N, C-alpha and C positions, 0 to 999 in steps of 0.2 A: 280246284274245279274237279267235280266228280267225273271220272273217266267214262262212266256209263252214258253220260250225256253225249260224248263223242260217238260211241257205238250206236246209240239210238239215232243220232243225226245222220250217221252214215247210211242207215237203213231208210229213215223217213225221207230224207232230202230227195232221193231219186224217185220216190213214188208219190210225191205230193199231189201231182195232177192226174194220177192214174184213174181214180174213181170218177173224176169229172170227165175225163176222156171216154171212159167206158159207158157212162150213163147217157151221154148225149147221143141221140139218134134212135132211141126206142129200145125195145126188148132185146136183150143180148142173145146171140146165137153162137154156137161153137164155130171156131174159125174153119175147121175142116168141113163144116156143113155147107158153107157157101163161099164163093169168091176166090178160093185158092186152087182151083183146078189148074193143072200144069205145074204145081209145086214139086211134084216128084217125076222122075223119068229123066229124059235128056235135059241137060242143063248147060247153058253158056251165059255170057255176060248180058245177053238180051232177055233172059228168062224173067227176071224180076221186073224189068221194065215193062214187058208185055203184060204181066199180072197187074201191075199198078195201073197201066193204061186201061185195062179192062175193068178194074174196080172203079175207076174214076167215072165211068159211064153207067154205073149201077148205083142203086140206093145203098146208103151206108148202113152196115150192120156190124156192130162191135163184136169182138170175140167173146166166147162164153166166160162168165165169171161166177157162176154158181158153184158152191163148194159143199161137201158133206157137212153134216151138223158138227162133227168133231173139230172141223177146221174153219168153221164159219165165222168165228169171232176170236181169232187168236190175239193174244197180247204180244207186245214186242218181245218179251222174254220167251214166250212159248215159240214164237216164230224162229227166234235165234237158236232155240234148242233143237231145230231140225237141220242137220248138217249133212252136206254131201260127203260121200265116202271117197277119199282121194284115190284109193285103189281101184275105183270103178270109173275113173275119169276117162272120157273119150280120148282115144289114142294112147292111153297109158300102156307102157310096155312095147310101143311100136318104134322106140328109138328115134323119136322126132324131137324137134326143138320146142314143141308146144303140146300141152294137153288142155282139156276143156272140162269144166264142171258146170253144174246147173243149179238154179235156185228153185225151191219149192214154191207152190202157190199158197197164199194165205196172207194174213195181216193186211198191209196196204196193197199187196200184189195179187189181186184176184184174177185178172184176165189170163186166159190160157194162151201162151205164146208158143207158136209152132216152131220146132227146131228141126232142121234138115242137115244131113251131111252130104257133101258132094265129093265123089271119088270117080276118077276116070271119066268125067263128063256126065255122070249119072247122079241124080239126087234121090235120097231116100230118107224116110223119117227116122229121127233118133228116138228109139222107143223109151217110154217112161216105165219105171217100176218103183214101187215103194221101197224095194231093197237097195236102191241107189243111195238111200239116206239112213242116218242114225237118228234116234229120237230120245231126247232127255225124258220125255213123257211117253211111255209106250201106247197110251190111249190115242195119241196123235198119228199113229201108223194106220193109214187107210189104204186098202189095196185097190181102190178104184183107179181107173186110168185117168189120172188128174192132169197130166201134162206139166209143163214147166212155166215158171214166171220170168226167167231171164237166164243169162249165161255169163260165166267168168272164164278168163283165159289165164294160163300159167306158163311161165318159162323160167329158165335159170338166169334171172335178170341181175341178181346180186352175187350169187355164189355158184361156181360151177357144180353141176349135178344136183342142185337144190331147186326144185320147182316152186315158184312163188307167184301169187296172183299179181298181175300188172294191169288188167283191164277188165271192166265190168259193164255190161249192158243190162239195166234193170229199172223198170218203171217208166211209163210213158215212152218218150224217145230219148231218155237220159242215158248217158254213158260217161265214164271217167277212166283215167289212166294215170300212171306214174312213170317216171324215168328211174334209172338206177339210183338207189339210195334214198328215194323219196317215199313220203306217206301220201295217202289220198287227200285231196283238197277239193278244188272246184270241179264242176261237172260241165259237160257239153250236152247239147240236144240236137236232134235231127232238124227240127223246124220249130219256129215260134210264130204264134198268130194272136195278135191283140195284146201283147205284153204291156202292162201299164194302163190299158184301156179301162175306164170306169165300168164299161159294160161287161167286163170279164174276159178272161183269156181262154182260148181253146188249146188243149194239150193233145197233140197228135200222139199216136202210139206206134212203136215198132211191134207189129203183130206177128212177124215171122222172120227167122234168120236162116240163112244157108251158109254153112261152114265148109270151106274148101280144105280138104285134107292136104297138108303140105307134104312135099317130098323130103326124104332124109337130107339133112344138111342145110335146108332152106331156113333162113332166119327171119322170114316174114310170113304173115298169115293173111288170107283174104276172107272177108266176111261180107255177105250180102244181106241187106235188111229191107223189109217191106214196110213203108210208112202208111198209116191210114188214119183218117179222121172225117168228121162230117164235111169239112171244107177242102181237104186235099188228100191225094195219095202220092206216093213217091217211091222211087227205087234208089237205094244207096249201095255203093260198093266201097268198102273200106280195105285198103292195104295197110297193114299195121306192122311196124318195125320197132320193137322195143330195144332200149339201150340207154346210153348216156343222155340222149334225147329220145323219147318215144314218139315216133312220127306216124301220123295217119295221112295217107293219100285218100281223099274223099271225092267220089264222083256221084253226083246226085241228078236225078231227073224227077221233076215235080209236075203233077197233073191236078190243077185246082178243079174242084167240083163247083165252087162258087167264087165270085170275085173277092179277092183278099186284099184289103187296103193296107193292112199293117203286118206285112210278112216279115219274118226274121230269119235271115240266112246265117248259118254257122253260129247259132246262139250259144253264149257262155253264161254260166250261172255259178255264183260264188257267195261268200259271206264276208262282210266287213262289219265288225262290231265296234271297235275303237282303235285309235292310234294317237300319236302326239299331236296330230292336226285336228282331232275331233274326240275329245275326252270329257266334254263338259257335263253331259248327263249320264255318265257311266261311273259308278263307284266300284272300282276293281283294282286289285293290288298289282296287277301285271302292267307292263308298259304298253302292250298292244295285244290285240287278238283279231286275226283276220286270215282268210285264205288268200286274199289278193289285196294289194294296197293301192293300185292305180290302174286306170285304163290308159294304155299306150297305143298310139296310132302313128302310122307312116303313110302319109297321104299321097295321092296321085301327083300332086304338085311338089313332092319331095320334102314336105315338112314333117318333122318328127315332133309329136305332141305327147305331153305327159299330164294326165289329169288325176290327181290323188282322189281316192274315194272318200265318201262320208256316210255316216249313219244318221240321216236327217230326222227331224221331228215330223216332217210331212213328206210324202212321196215326191221325189224329184225325177223329172224326165228331161234329159239333155240330148241334143242332137248335134252332130258334127257333119256338115255337108261335105261331100267329096265326089270326085269323078275318078274312076279306075283306081281304087285304093290299092296300095302296095301291101298293107297288112294292118292288123289291130289285135289287141289281146288284153286279157286281165293278168296283171303281172305281180309277182311277189319278189321284190328286190332285197328285202331284209333277210339275211341268211345266217345270223348267229343266234345261239341260244339266248344270249343276253337281250336280244331284241324283243323276246316274248316271255322268257323265264317260266315256261310251262313244261313241266316234266311229263305230263300226260299227252298233250296235244301236239307239241313240236311243230308249231306253225312255220318255223324256219325251214322245214322240209317239205312244205306244200308246193306243188308244181305251179309255175307260170304256164299259161296257154296262149300261144300265138297262132293267129290265123293268117295264112298267106294265100290270097286269091290267085288262082291259075287262070290266065286269060283276062279279058276285059270285062269287068262287072258293070261298067257304065256309071251313070249318075245315081246318087242316093245319099244315104246317111249312115254313119255309125251311131247307133242309139245306145244310150246308157240310162238304165232305170235303177234308182236307189230307193229302197223301201225301208221305212223305219223298222228296227227290230229291238226288242228288249233284252235279247240274249244272243248267244252264239250258236244256238241250235238251229235257227232259221236261216236259210239262204235268202239274202235280201238284195243281191246285186245281179243284174242281167245286162248283157251287152250283145249286140248283133248287127249285121248289115241289113238295112232296109232299102230295097230298090225304090227309085223315084216313081216308077210306074207300078200301079197295082198288078197283081197276078190275076189273070182273067180266066174264067171258067172255059174249059174246052181247049186251052192252049197247053203247050209243053215248054218247060223251062229247065235249063241245064246250068248247074253251078259246080265248078270243080275247085277244090282248095286243099291246102296242106295244113295239118295241125301239128304244132310242136309242143309236146308236154315236156317241160324241162326246167332248168334253173334260171333261164333268162331268155331274152329275145334271141333268135337264132342268127342274127346278123351283127357284125361289128359296126361301130359308128365312130366317126372322127369327132363327134360333138360331145361337149360336156353333158353330163346327165344329172338329173335331180337326185341328190343323195338323201334328202329328208325335207319334209315340210312340217313346220311347228307353228302352232297357233295358240295364243294366250291373251290374257288381259293386259291392259295398258295402265301403268301406275298413274293415279290422279286423273284418269279419264275413263270412266265406266262406259262411255259411248263409243269407244274405239276398240279395235282388235289388233293385236301385235302379230305380225307374220315374220318368220325366219325361214329362208330357203337356202339350202346348201347345194352348190354345184360342184361336181367332181368328175374326174376321168381324164381321158386322153389329152385334151389340149394343154393341161397343166404340166405334162411331161416334157414339153418342148418350148412353150412360150417364154420369152425373156422375163426376168424377174421384175423389170420396170414396166411391164405391160400395164396399160391403163384399162381397167374394167369399169363398166357402168351398166346399170339396170334401170329401166323406166317402166315400173309397173303400171298397168292400165286396169280400169274398172268400168263396167257398164252402168254403175249407179254408185252414189256416195262419192267419197274422195279419198285420195291416198296422200300421205304426208310423211315427212321425216325419213326419207329413203337413205339407207346407209349401205355401202358396198365395201367389204373388207376381206382380207385373206383369212382362211381357216386352215391353219397349219396342221391341225389334227387329221384332216382328210386330204391335205395337199390340194386344196380347192379354194373356192370363194363362197362367202356367205353374204346374202343381202337381207336386210331387215327393213320393214316399213310398218306404218300404222294405217289401218283402214278404218275410216269413219263412215258408217253406212247411212247416217241420217235417218230419213223415213223409209228407206228402201226395205223391201221384203225379200228381195233376192238380188244378188249381184254376181256377175261372172268376171273374175279377175284373170289377168295374164301377165307373164313376165318372161324375158329372155335375157341371158347374159351376153354382153357385147364387148368387143374391143373397138379401137378406133377404125379397124378394118371391117367391122360388121358383126353379126351374130355368130357366136361360137357354141351355143348350147341348144338342146331341145327346148321347145316352148312349154313353159309351165302354165297350166290352166287350173282354175279352181272355181267351184260353185259355193258362194257363201249364202247361208240362210240364217235367220235369227236362231 
C-alpha cells in the first residue's frame, strides 16, 4: 500500500466538511470583521460562552475563505510543502511542557481561524507572518496577513526532551490525538448535525481558539474553542493531559439557532475497510485494515456491549437506546503487527477513543453510521450520543465528558471480552453464513475447568442452527460457532453472550448482518 495514501488521508479526512460548512449561510466575511468582539482583553471561563451566546442571536456569517491567487488552488503536495518552523513555535524556549505550531490556509482548509493566546487573564491575538513557514515552492510565499487554518500541540510524549505532535485541531470541528507510542487514527468532532440523513449533514466549524499559556511544570494544557454554524453556536473548554492515555476533559455549552432533530454529542469518526468478519468484497493481501474494529458501550443499566464494525454495501444506521449512559467508544483491540501486516500504516498503533459522560445525560441513543467505502482513504464510521429530545432554538445546553485516547477502554472489567469475530461461507450450503466468536479474559483465570459454558445466539430475522461451544486453548478462552441462515431477510441483528449455569459472564456481542 502506497504510504502517500496515508499522508493524504491524514490531511483530507479532517477537512472533508470544511467547504460545506463555510459555504452555507451566504457570502463569507472575515471572522474579525463581525461577531468576535470581546475575543481579546480580559478573559475567563465565561468569555467564549458569552461570545457564543451573542452569536446565536445574530445572523450566521462564516469566516473569510478568500485566498490570494498563488494559494487559491493548491494541490495536496503543494499544501504539504508549506511547513511550520519548529523554532518559531509558540512558547518555544519558555521551558514549558508544551509548545504550539499552526497550519497554513489553503487546499481544503480555506477558512481563516482566529487564534488567541491567554496569559495572566488577558487574551491577545497570535500574529500571523509568512516567515513562520518554510516553502518547498518559493512562489507560494505570500506576505498578506492570511491567518491560520488550525493548530497542533507538541510535548515530550515519547522521549524526554524531544517535542512531538500529539494533538491537532484542523478542519470543521475535527480534532485528533494520540497516547504515548501511538500513531494517529480516528478523529473526534465538536458536534454533529444530521449525520446519515439523506438531506445532507451540516458541518459546524471551530472558528476561533484561545490557548491558555501553562505555568512551568504543569503537565496539562487548556484550550477554548468557539463553535459556529447556521444551526448552532457553542463554547468548548478542553483540558488536555497527554501520556499513556491522553485524556481530554471537555465542557461544552451549546446554543441552537434552529431546532436540531438529529444532534450528535461527542461524535467520533473513523475508518473500517475490512477484517476477518467482513472481507467478502475486498481483494487485499493483508488480514485487516481499520482504525477501529468495534463500537463498545457501557449502558446506564450496567450492560457492556460490543458491536464489531462492517464496511457494508449500503449505508447502515444503527441505534442503541439508553438512559444515562456510562460510556461508549470506537475501539481498536487488535494490537500486534501480525493482525495487519502493514509496514507503512501500523493500524495496531491506532488509538481507541472512549467517551465517559460526566453527569446525567438522560435518555437517548448511541448512534452508529457505517458508510460503504472502496478503500481505506475515506472515513466511513461515525458514532455519537443523540439526545431523545431535540435541541431547541433559544435554549442553552450543557454536556460535560471525558475522552480517553489510548490502547483500550479505561476501566477494568470482570467480564469475558470478545477476542475476535470471524465470518465465512458454509460448506454445502451457499444460503448460510458461518460465524466464529472467541471469548477471552478475566473469568477464565479462576473458573473451574469443569465449568459448563453455553451460548444461545439470537437473531431478528432468519434462523440460527448448529451452535457449538468449545474451549479455545490458544487464547485460554471459549469459542462458539454457529450457522446463520438469512432466508429472505435483507438485514438481521444478531446477538450472543457467554453464560455458565450461574448466568452471563461476558460482554454482549452484537452484529448487523446485511447481504
